[in-house]
C-alpha positions in Angstrom: 130.8 -85.3 -85.8 128.0 -82.8 -86.7 129.3 -80.4 -84.1 132.8 -80.6 -85.7 131.3 -79.8 -89.1 129.3 -76.9 -87.6 132.5 -75.5 -86.1 134.3 -75.8 -89.5 131.5 -73.9 -91.2 131.3 -71.2 -88.6 135.0 -70.7 -88.7 134.8 -70.1 -92.5 131.7 -67.9 -92.0 133.1 -65.7 -89.3 135.4 -63.9 -91.7 132.4 -62.8 -93.8 129.9 -61.9 -91.0 129.5 -58.4 -89.8 127.2 -56.9 -87.1 125.7 -53.5 -87.5 127.9 -51.3 -85.2 124.9 -49.4 -83.8 122.8 -52.4 -83.1 121.4 -52.3 -79.6 123.0 -55.1 -77.4 124.5 -56.5 -80.5 126.6 -59.0 -78.5 123.3 -60.6 -77.4 121.8 -61.0 -80.9 122.1 -64.8 -81.3 120.8 -65.9 -84.6 120.2 -69.5 -85.6 120.0 -70.4 -89.3 119.1 -73.7 -90.8 121.4 -74.3 -93.7 120.9 -77.0 -96.4 124.1 -77.6 -98.5 124.8 -79.2 -101.8 127.6 -81.8 -102.1 130.0 -79.1 -103.4 129.5 -77.1 -100.3 127.3 -74.5 -101.9 124.1 -73.3 -100.2 120.9 -74.8 -101.3 118.8 -73.0 -98.7 119.4 -70.9 -95.6 116.4 -70.0 -93.4 116.3 -68.1 -90.1 114.9 -70.4 -87.4 113.1 -67.6 -85.3 110.7 -66.3 -88.0 108.5 -64.5 -85.4 111.5 -62.5 -84.0 112.5 -61.6 -87.6 109.2 -59.9 -88.0 109.0 -58.2 -84.5 112.6 -57.1 -83.9 114.4 -54.9 -86.4 117.8 -55.4 -84.8 117.4 -59.1 -84.8 116.3 -58.9 -88.4 119.4 -56.9 -89.4 121.7 -59.4 -87.6 119.9 -62.4 -89.3 120.1 -60.8 -92.7 123.8 -60.2 -92.2 124.3 -63.8 -91.1 122.5 -65.0 -94.2 124.6 -62.7 -96.4 127.8 -64.1 -94.7 126.7 -67.7 -95.5 126.2 -66.8 -99.1 129.4 -64.8 -99.3 131.6 -67.6 -97.9 129.9 -70.3 -99.8 131.0 -72.9 -101.1 132.3 -74.3 -97.8 135.3 -76.6 -97.8 134.0 -79.8 -96.1 134.8 -83.5 -96.6 132.5 -84.9 -99.2 132.7 -88.4 -97.6 130.8 -86.9 -94.6 128.1 -85.2 -96.7 125.3 -87.0 -94.8 126.6 -85.3 -91.6 126.8 -81.7 -92.9 124.1 -81.5 -95.7 121.5 -80.1 -93.3 122.8 -78.1 -90.2 121.6 -75.4 -87.9 124.3 -72.7 -87.5 124.3 -70.5 -84.5 125.6 -67.0 -85.0 126.7 -65.8 -81.5 128.8 -62.7 -81.5 130.2 -63.5 -78.1 131.6 -66.8 -79.4 132.5 -65.7 -83.0 134.1 -62.4 -82.1 135.0 -62.8 -78.4 132.9 -59.8 -77.3 
């Protein structure tokens, strides 16, 4: 059930997410973001999971910031309220190969 909700959110986010065209090996920049949502589907919190890589890798940081912006831009998410306990706290995986078919 949670995987189904993650797919639903990622589908909504994919239209808002952009990679920097010049990013080195952009298709390999997989970013995980823990997202906490309010009952109306708006974002309460969004945190990059790999904090160390955020500090050390400028390309990863750029991809992660773009992913966070996409989450904000596409919020609120349209999800079934009756399943709020399933989707209120999720980790989203931004994988360009999966989202854009690169």
